[in-house]
N, C-alpha and C positions, 0 to 999 in steps of 0.2 A: 097212740095208743096210751090209756091211762096207766100210770104208774103204780097205782094201788092194786093193780090185779084184781078186779072185780070186788074191791073192798077188802081183800084179804090182808093186806099191807097198808093200813091207813096212814102210817108215817111216810110213806114214799111220796115224794115230791117230782122226781124227773128221773127220765131213763137215758142210759148212754145210748151211742150209736151201736148197730150190730157189728160184730167182727167175726170173721171166720174163714172157712174154706169151702171150695166147692171142687168137686172130684168128676171127671168126665167118667161115666159108665157105660156108654154106648151113643150111637147118633141121637143127638138131640137130648140126652138125659144126662142128669147131674145128681150127685148124691151131696148134701150139705149139712155141715155142722157150723152153727152160728152160737155167739153167746152175746148177751146184754147185761146190763145189771141197773138196779134201781138206788137212788140214794135219799136220804132224808135231808131235812133242812140244815144238818150240820155236816152235810156232805159224806157221812157215813153210808157203806152198803148196807141196803136192807135184805136184797136178794140178788143171786144171780139166776139167770134163765138160760139153759142149754137148749137150743133148738135143733133138733134132728129131722131131716127131710129129703125130699126127692123133688126135683124140677124136671119138667119136660117141655122143650120147645115146641109148640104145637104148630105154629106157624111163623112167617117172618115176624109179625107183631105180637105174637101172644104166647104165653107160658101158663102151664098150670102146675100147681105144686100142692103138697101135702107136707105138713109138718107137725111134729110133737114137742111141747115144751117140759122140760123138767125143771123144777124150781128148788134151788139149793140155798140154804141158809147162808149168812155173811161169812160165817167160820168155816164153812165146808169147801172142798175143792171140786169144783163141778167136774174136773177131768180125772179125779181120783176114782177109788174102789168104792167109796159111799154111795149108798141109794139116797136119791133125793130127799131132802127133809119134808119138802111139801109134796112129794109124788109128781106123777106126770099128769099134766092137765089138758088131757083131751087132743084132739087132731083137728087141724083146719086145713081145709081145701080151698084154693083161690084161683082165680084167673087173672093174668096181668096183661094189660093192653099197652103197648108201648106208644108214647106220643110222638107222633112225626115231627121231626124237625122242620121247621119252616123258615125261610128266609126271614131276615130283619125287615121292616118297614123302609121304605125309601122315606129320606126327609123332604 
């Protein structure tokens, strides 16, 4: 994913990995809260993104999910009481297909 967030943050050069927690809410359903952040060339935080969403295991090899991202400025606490500085930026729905594990090739 592009760290500039569609050009809104042109100084962003890299993204962290996503960190967070999922909670089982029913058979094959999960609520997730994830966070990541972008940095500039000086390793200063440019923004935080807080992702909230729902995942559903739809088969042994597929999941579908819907997430909303809220973007916070570098001086904000994404888990605090403040509203996101940059608001919520849409909802994404995706389908995930698991890559099957295959045995290594024989020499």
